[in-house]
C-alpha positions as CSV (number, residue, x, y, z in Angstrom):
1,X,34.2,-21.3,17.6
2,X,32.8,-18.1,19.6
3,X,34.1,-14.9,18.7
4,X,33.8,-11.6,20.2
5,X,33.8,-9.2,17.3
6,X,33.6,-6.2,19.2
7,X,36.9,-7.1,21.4
8,X,39.1,-4.5,21.6
9,X,41.6,-4.7,18.1
10,X,39.6,-8.6,17.2
11,X,40.9,-10.1,14.4
12,X,37.6,-11.7,13.0
13,X,39.3,-15.5,11.5
14,X,38.4,-16.3,8.2
15,X,39.8,-18.0,4.9
16,X,39.8,-15.9,1.9
17,X,36.5,-16.5,-0.2
18,X,34.4,-17.3,2.4
19,X,30.9,-16.0,2.7
20,X,30.0,-13.8,5.9
21,X,27.0,-13.0,7.4
22,X,26.7,-9.8,9.7
23,X,22.9,-10.3,11.4
24,X,22.5,-7.7,14.8
25,X,25.0,-4.9,13.7
26,X,27.5,-6.1,16.4
27,X,30.3,-5.9,13.9
28,X,32.2,-2.7,14.0
29,X,32.6,-0.9,10.5
30,X,36.5,-2.1,10.2
31,X,35.9,-5.2,10.9
32,X,33.5,-5.5,8.2
33,X,35.6,-3.7,6.0
34,X,38.9,-5.8,6.6
35,X,36.6,-8.8,6.1
36,X,35.8,-7.5,2.4
37,X,39.8,-6.4,1.6
38,X,40.6,-9.8,1.9
39,X,38.4,-11.4,-0.3
40,X,35.7,-12.6,1.2
41,X,32.0,-11.6,1.1
42,X,30.2,-9.6,3.2
43,X,26.5,-10.3,3.4
44,X,24.5,-7.6,5.6
45,X,20.8,-7.5,6.7
46,X,21.4,-4.0,8.7
47,X,18.4,-1.7,8.9
48,X,19.9,1.8,10.4
49,X,21.2,4.1,8.4
50,X,23.6,5.7,10.6
51,X,25.4,2.4,10.9
52,X,24.6,1.8,7.1
53,X,26.4,4.7,5.9
54,X,29.6,4.3,8.6
55,X,29.8,0.3,7.1
56,X,30.0,1.9,3.3
57,X,32.9,4.8,4.3
58,X,34.9,2.1,5.8
59,X,34.2,-0.8,2.9
60,X,35.2,2.2,0.4
61,X,38.0,3.9,2.1
62,X,39.1,0.0,2.4
63,X,38.6,-1.3,-0.8
64,X,40.0,-5.2,-1.2
65,X,39.0,-8.2,-3.3
66,X,36.0,-8.9,-1.7
67,X,32.6,-7.9,-1.7
68,X,29.9,-6.1,0.5
69,X,26.1,-7.1,-0.6
70,X,23.6,-4.5,1.5
71,X,19.9,-4.5,2.5
72,X,19.5,-8.6,2.1
73,X,17.2,-9.5,4.6
74,X,13.1,-8.4,4.5
75,X,13.0,-5.0,5.4
76,X,15.6,-4.0,3.5
77,X,16.1,-6.6,1.1
78,X,13.4,-7.5,0.1
79,X,11.3,-4.3,0.5
80,X,14.3,-3.1,-2.0
81,X,13.9,-5.5,-4.5
82,X,10.1,-4.2,-5.0
83,X,10.2,-0.8,-5.1
84,X,13.0,-1.5,-8.1
85,X,10.6,-3.9,-9.9
86,X,8.6,-0.5,-9.0
87,X,11.1,1.8,-10.4
88,X,11.3,0.8,-14.1
89,X,7.5,1.8,-14.6
90,X,7.4,5.3,-16.4
91,X,5.5,8.2,-15.2
92,X,7.1,6.5,-11.6
93,X,7.7,9.8,-10.0
94,X,8.2,8.5,-6.3
95,X,8.1,5.1,-4.0
96,X,5.9,4.6,-0.7
97,X,7.4,1.5,1.2
98,X,5.1,-0.1,3.8
99,X,5.6,-2.9,6.3
100,X,3.4,-4.3,8.5
101,X,4.9,-6.3,11.3
102,X,3.1,-8.6,13.7
103,X,3.4,-9.0,17.2
104,X,2.7,-12.7,17.1
105,X,5.9,-13.7,17.9
106,X,9.5,-12.6,20.3
107,X,12.0,-11.8,17.3
108,X,15.1,-11.1,19.9
109,X,16.1,-8.7,22.1
110,X,18.5,-7.3,19.3
111,X,15.5,-6.9,17.1
112,X,13.6,-5.5,19.6
113,X,16.4,-3.4,20.9
114,X,16.7,-2.0,17.3
115,X,12.8,-1.1,16.9
116,X,12.8,1.3,20.0
117,X,16.2,2.6,18.9
118,X,14.9,3.6,15.3
119,X,11.1,4.8,16.5
120,X,12.7,7.7,18.1
121,X,15.7,8.7,15.9
122,X,15.4,11.3,13.2
123,X,16.5,9.4,9.5
124,X,16.7,11.5,6.0
125,X,13.7,11.2,3.1
126,X,14.4,11.0,-0.5
127,X,12.5,13.2,-3.2
128,X,12.8,14.1,-6.5
129,X,16.0,16.7,-6.2
130,X,16.5,17.0,-2.5
131,X,16.9,14.6,0.7
132,X,15.7,16.5,4.1
133,X,15.7,15.4,7.7
134,X,13.1,13.9,9.7
135,X,11.7,12.4,13.0
136,X,9.2,9.0,13.5
137,X,5.8,9.5,12.9
138,X,5.8,13.5,12.0
139,X,5.2,11.2,8.3
140,X,1.7,9.4,8.4
141,X,-0.7,7.5,5.1
142,X,-3.2,4.9,5.3
143,X,-2.2,1.9,3.4
144,X,-4.2,-1.3,2.7
145,X,-1.8,-4.7,3.0
146,X,-3.8,-6.8,1.6
147,X,-5.1,-7.1,-1.9
148,X,-8.6,-5.6,-1.5
149,X,-8.3,-4.8,2.7
150,X,-9.4,-1.8,4.1
151,X,-6.4,0.5,4.4
152,X,-4.7,1.4,7.6
153,X,-2.6,3.9,9.8
154,X,1.3,3.5,8.7
155,X,3.8,5.6,10.7
156,X,6.9,7.1,8.9
157,X,9.9,5.6,10.2
158,X,14.1,5.0,8.6
159,X,14.4,2.0,7.5
160,X,17.9,1.4,5.8
161,X,17.0,1.6,2.1
162,X,20.6,1.7,0.1
163,X,20.1,0.0,-2.3
164,X,17.1,2.5,-3.2
165,X,19.4,5.7,-3.5
166,X,21.1,3.1,-5.9
167,X,17.9,3.2,-7.8
168,X,17.0,7.0,-7.4
169,X,20.2,7.7,-9.2
170,X,19.7,5.1,-11.6
171,X,15.9,6.7,-12.2
172,X,16.3,10.2,-11.7
173,X,13.5,11.0,-10.7
174,X,12.7,8.0,-7.8
175,X,12.4,9.2,-4.3
176,X,10.8,7.2,-1.7
177,X,9.7,6.8,1.4
178,X,9.5,4.0,4.6
179,X,6.5,3.6,6.8
180,X,5.9,0.9,9.3
181,X,2.4,0.0,11.3
182,X,2.0,-3.1,13.5
183,X,-0.6,-5.8,14.0
184,X,-2.7,-5.6,15.8
185,X,-3.8,-2.3,14.4
186,X,-4.6,-0.8,18.1
187,X,-0.7,-0.8,18.2
188,X,0.0,1.5,15.5
189,X,-2.5,4.2,16.7
190,X,-1.0,4.1,20.8
191,X,2.1,4.2,19.3
192,X,2.1,6.7,16.6
193,X,-0.2,8.9,20.0
194,X,3.2,8.5,21.8
195,X,5.3,9.3,19.5
196,X,2.9,12.6,19.0
197,X,3.7,13.0,22.7
198,X,6.9,14.0,22.6
199,X,8.3,9.8,23.3
200,X,10.4,9.5,20.9
201,X,14.1,10.3,22.1
202,X,12.7,8.3,25.4
203,X,12.3,5.4,23.3
204,X,15.9,5.5,21.4
205,X,17.4,6.2,25.1
206,X,16.3,3.1,26.8
207,X,15.7,1.2,23.9
208,X,17.8,-1.7,25.7
209,X,15.3,-1.7,29.0
210,X,12.4,-1.6,26.9
211,X,13.1,-4.6,24.7
212,X,13.7,-6.2,28.2
213,X,11.0,-5.4,29.2
214,X,9.0,-6.7,25.8
215,X,10.5,-9.6,25.4
216,X,8.5,-10.0,28.7
217,X,5.5,-9.5,27.5
218,X,3.4,-11.8,26.1
219,X,2.9,-11.8,22.1
220,X,-0.1,-11.1,20.1
221,X,-2.1,-11.5,17.0
222,X,-0.4,-13.8,14.0
223,X,3.4,-14.6,12.8
224,X,3.0,-12.7,9.3
225,X,4.8,-10.0,7.3
226,X,3.5,-7.8,4.5
227,X,4.8,-5.5,2.8
228,X,3.2,-2.9,-0.2
229,X,5.5,-0.9,-2.4
230,X,3.4,2.2,-4.5
231,X,4.4,4.3,-7.3
232,X,3.2,7.4,-8.2
233,X,3.6,10.4,-10.5
234,X,4.9,13.7,-10.3
235,X,1.1,14.5,-9.5
236,X,1.3,12.5,-6.5
237,X,-1.6,9.7,-8.6
238,X,-0.4,6.2,-8.3
239,X,0.5,4.4,-10.7
240,X,1.8,1.3,-9.9
241,X,1.8,-0.8,-6.8
242,X,3.2,-4.2,-5.7
243,X,2.7,-6.3,-2.2
244,X,3.6,-9.7,0.0
245,X,2.0,-11.4,2.5
246,X,4.1,-14.5,4.2
247,X,4.7,-16.3,7.5
248,X,7.5,-15.2,9.7
249,X,9.9,-12.2,9.3
250,X,12.5,-14.2,10.7
251,X,12.1,-17.2,8.3
252,X,11.6,-14.9,5.3
253,X,14.9,-12.8,6.3
254,X,17.0,-16.7,6.6
255,X,15.2,-17.3,2.7
256,X,16.5,-13.8,1.1
257,X,20.1,-14.7,2.9
258,X,20.8,-18.2,0.8
259,X,18.9,-16.3,-2.3
260,X,21.6,-14.7,-2.3
261,X,24.3,-17.0,-1.7
262,X,23.1,-18.6,-4.2
263,X,23.0,-16.3,-7.0
264,X,26.5,-15.2,-6.2
265,X,27.8,-19.4,-5.7
266,X,26.3,-19.5,-9.2
267,X,27.0,-15.8,-10.8
268,X,29.4,-15.2,-14.2
269,X,30.5,-12.4,-13.4
270,X,30.7,-12.0,-9.6
271,X,30.3,-8.7,-8.3
272,X,33.5,-6.9,-6.4
273,X,33.4,-4.1,-3.3
274,X,29.8,-2.5,-2.6
275,X,27.2,-3.6,-3.9
276,X,23.3,-4.0,-2.5
277,X,20.7,-6.9,-3.2
278,X,19.7,-5.5,-6.3
279,X,22.0,-6.2,-8.0
280,X,22.9,-9.8,-7.7
281,X,18.1,-10.5,-7.7
282,X,15.4,-9.5,-8.8
283,X,12.0,-9.4,-7.2
284,X,10.7,-12.1,-9.0
285,X,13.1,-14.3,-8.1
286,X,13.3,-13.6,-4.5
287,X,10.0,-15.0,-4.0
288,X,10.6,-18.2,-6.4
289,X,13.2,-18.9,-3.8
290,X,10.9,-17.6,-0.6
291,X,8.7,-20.5,-2.2
292,X,11.2,-23.2,-2.9
293,X,13.1,-22.7,0.8
294,X,9.7,-21.9,2.5
295,X,7.3,-24.8,0.8
296,X,5.3,-25.2,3.3
297,X,4.7,-21.4,3.6
298,X,1.5,-19.5,2.9
299,X,3.4,-16.6,0.5
300,X,1.0,-14.5,-1.2
301,X,1.8,-11.9,-4.1
302,X,-0.5,-9.2,-5.8
303,X,0.0,-6.3,-8.1
304,X,-2.0,-3.3,-9.4
305,X,-1.7,-4.2,-13.2
306,X,-2.6,-7.9,-12.3
307,X,-5.2,-7.3,-8.9
308,X,-6.7,-10.8,-9.1
309,X,-3.2,-12.2,-9.0
310,X,-2.7,-14.1,-5.6
311,X,-0.4,-16.7,-5.5
312,X,3.5,-16.6,-6.1
313,X,3.6,-17.1,-10.1
314,X,2.5,-13.4,-10.5
């Protein structure tokens, strides 16, 4: 049954105790809050900080018998779990999360429009004792996305990491930043040059038109996603890191969604209210679930404590 969630005064006909997945940020926050209030579970995959903040406010204000699980996807989601794993290491004071997006396929109009809007929109970053506001391209660093691969340029962007905000509060000392690189590498350098010229707001204002144009262009490069999370101490010296390389990002996101649903259904003490993925899964379980659900997908993980590890068991 087709249903327009953006229709005025929409009432989504969801039976109680259902599981609803919000994929495209099209669901109005008040409707998402109603789903939770009436006893169902909402899995949200959104990555835009402003949208997630509105979603949280609506759910907190409305309350209810159901649950909302935020950051269910690849980034945020899998990135959150990697960062949560690192945050448990002593001496970690801050965490950098880097994600490499391949241009080997088109991920749909909504995802492409979100990308152009995101690279032109300011976002908050957290440090040990404060939060400040910045814009994509202001921060940059080099990240090695392979275990022994040469580091490449990555640009600071605003992925919503609400789960990391919770981790920061729990550990009392962890700040975090998020970075994005494109594959092939030349695309990252071109994007950074355009942001330096001040074209970020142009991208945001014209995100829909640019997304439609991008969808007509040929896909280039491999189809894969790579993520690195690095923890540093108070002196910004690396302490520990985790890395993951997998296939199609959309398939990884789908696996994380199913893994979260499985965690909900098998939990002896289901949580109610506003939660994040790190309250339902851990990184090792997520990796195992990706391997189980996508057995033909190439999957590698590594960590700095065991640098020779290149399998899903490390």
